[in-house]
C-alpha positions as semicolon CSV with decimal commas, in nm:
position;residue;x (nm);y (nm);z (nm)
1;X;-0,723;4,996;1,391
2;X;-0,767;4,823;1,722
3;X;-0,525;4,544;1,797
4;X;-0,605;4,407;2,141
5;X;-0,513;4,054;2,237
6;X;-0,583;3,900;2,574
7;X;-0,696;3,594;2,759
8;X;-1,073;3,561;2,785
9;X;-1,221;3,656;3,123
10;X;-1,562;3,586;3,275
11;X;-1,779;3,875;3,397
12;X;-1,627;3,804;3,742
13;X;-1,275;3,849;3,595
14;X;-1,179;3,481;3,624
15;X;-0,980;3,326;3,341
16;X;-1,179;3,105;3,106
17;X;-1,024;2,758;3,085
18;X;-1,129;2,498;2,831
19;X;-0,980;2,149;2,811
20;X;-0,707;2,257;3,054
21;X;-0,596;2,559;2,846
22;X;-0,660;2,929;2,876
23;X;-0,892;3,062;2,606
24;X;-0,791;3,360;2,391
25;X;-1,049;3,635;2,368
26;X;-1,183;3,733;2,027
27;X;-1,100;4,099;1,940
28;X;-1,436;4,241;2,053
29;X;-1,425;4,061;2,389
30;X;-1,060;4,156;2,443
31;X;-1,140;4,522;2,381
32;X;-1,446;4,514;2,609
33;X;-1,258;4,356;2,897
34;X;-0,959;4,589;2,859
35;X;-1,191;4,890;2,857
36;X;-1,375;4,759;3,163
37;X;-1,054;4,698;3,357
38;X;-0,926;5,045;3,270
39;X;-1,256;5,204;3,378
40;X;-1,251;5,023;3,713
41;X;-0,882;5,076;3,792
42;X;-0,706;5,372;3,946
43;X;-0,367;5,485;3,825
44;X;-0,106;5,291;4,019
45;X;-0,322;4,978;4,064
46;X;-0,115;4,797;3,803
47;X;0,254;4,801;3,891
48;X;0,361;4,704;3,537
49;X;0,186;5,011;3,392
50;X;0,135;5,287;3,646
51;X;-0,059;5,504;3,398
52;X;-0,331;5,242;3,351
53;X;-0,666;5,334;3,505
54;X;-0,933;5,601;3,497
55;X;-0,936;5,727;3,857
56;X;-1,316;5,739;3,849
57;X;-1,304;5,706;4,228
58;X;-1,195;6,072;4,232
59;X;-1,558;6,157;4,149
60;X;-1,679;6,025;4,484
61;X;-1,819;6,299;4,704
62;X;-1,887;6,532;4,411
63;X;-2,236;6,648;4,312
64;X;-2,417;6,470;4,031
65;X;-2,409;6,755;3,782
66;X;-2,284;6,839;3,433
67;X;-1,933;6,928;3,554
68;X;-1,894;6,589;3,724
69;X;-2,018;6,415;3,409
70;X;-1,766;6,605;3,197
71;X;-1,486;6,522;3,441
72;X;-1,578;6,153;3,423
73;X;-1,577;6,164;3,042
74;X;-1,229;6,321;3,044
75;X;-1,096;6,062;3,292
76;X;-1,233;5,772;3,089
77;X;-1,118;5,916;2,756
78;X;-0,759;5,944;2,881
79;X;-0,773;5,594;3,030
80;X;-0,887;5,440;2,701
81;X;-0,654;5,631;2,471
82;X;-0,332;5,715;2,661
83;X;-0,141;5,431;2,495
84;X;-0,327;5,420;2,164
85;X;-0,558;5,130;2,251
86;X;-0,848;5,339;2,117
87;X;-0,804;5,665;1,926
88;X;-1,006;5,947;2,086
89;X;-1,187;6,009;1,757
90;X;-1,313;5,647;1,764
91;X;-1,446;5,678;2,119
92;X;-1,768;5,833;2,242
93;X;-1,852;5,848;2,612
94;X;-2,200;5,946;2,725
95;X;-2,262;6,036;3,091
96;X;-2,617;5,954;3,202
97;X;-2,750;6,035;3,549
98;X;-2,937;5,736;3,695
99;X;-3,033;5,893;4,026
100;X;-2,936;6,169;4,267
101;X;-2,598;6,009;4,342
102;X;-2,543;5,774;4,049
103;X;-2,388;5,836;3,706
104;X;-2,352;5,582;3,427
105;X;-2,091;5,630;3,157
106;X;-2,165;5,453;2,830
107;X;-1,845;5,391;2,634
108;X;-1,904;5,349;2,261
109;X;-1,643;5,258;2,002
110;X;-1,665;5,300;1,627
111;X;-1,376;5,143;1,440
112;X;-1,374;4,975;1,097
113;X;-1,626;4,700;1,034
114;X;-1,565;4,537;1,371
115;X;-1,743;4,800;1,578
116;X;-1,998;5,053;1,455
117;X;-2,077;5,286;1,746
118;X;-2,138;4,993;1,977
119;X;-2,178;5,030;2,350
120;X;-1,896;4,814;2,481
121;X;-1,880;4,911;2,847
122;X;-2,109;5,075;3,100
123;X;-1,926;5,211;3,404
124;X;-2,157;5,304;3,690
125;X;-2,035;5,545;3,957
126;X;-2,220;5,585;4,284
127;X;-2,088;5,919;4,400
128;X;-2,118;5,801;4,761
129;X;-1,986;5,444;4,751
130;X;-1,777;5,382;4,439
131;X;-1,758;5,223;4,096
132;X;-1,912;4,917;3,939
133;X;-1,969;4,807;3,585
134;X;-2,245;4,633;3,398
135;X;-2,167;4,396;3,114
136;X;-2,350;4,509;2,802
137;X;-2,681;4,331;2,780
138;X;-2,750;4,347;3,154
139;X;-2,984;4,601;3,307
140;X;-2,802;4,913;3,422
141;X;-3,064;5,036;3,667
């Protein structure tokens, strides 16, 4: 069971404010934004939780091959599940090469009736320049 609560963020990571109050994110949005922030962060970026983050930047400079894809999957899997936010058996991560230096990682979650193998986050790693993400529903390429 996923129990994630958070304030709702825009795709630019600004807080959503309505009528002068912060807006709470529905469970699906809270999970998506937590997964996105974990994918983008490096361990140590958050002082309150030094274990939070994927360290995907460690892939920079590596070749775009199967071993790099597997390493990225392992980094993301640990980042999503280290504290029980998502159980590893409920998470599927698919590495997809987009070009000679670019890998996309599709993070899918399948938990209860809320999520049925849905792509929640797409982390894109340019092995030369760094990490970005694409909100689901936007073109990845």
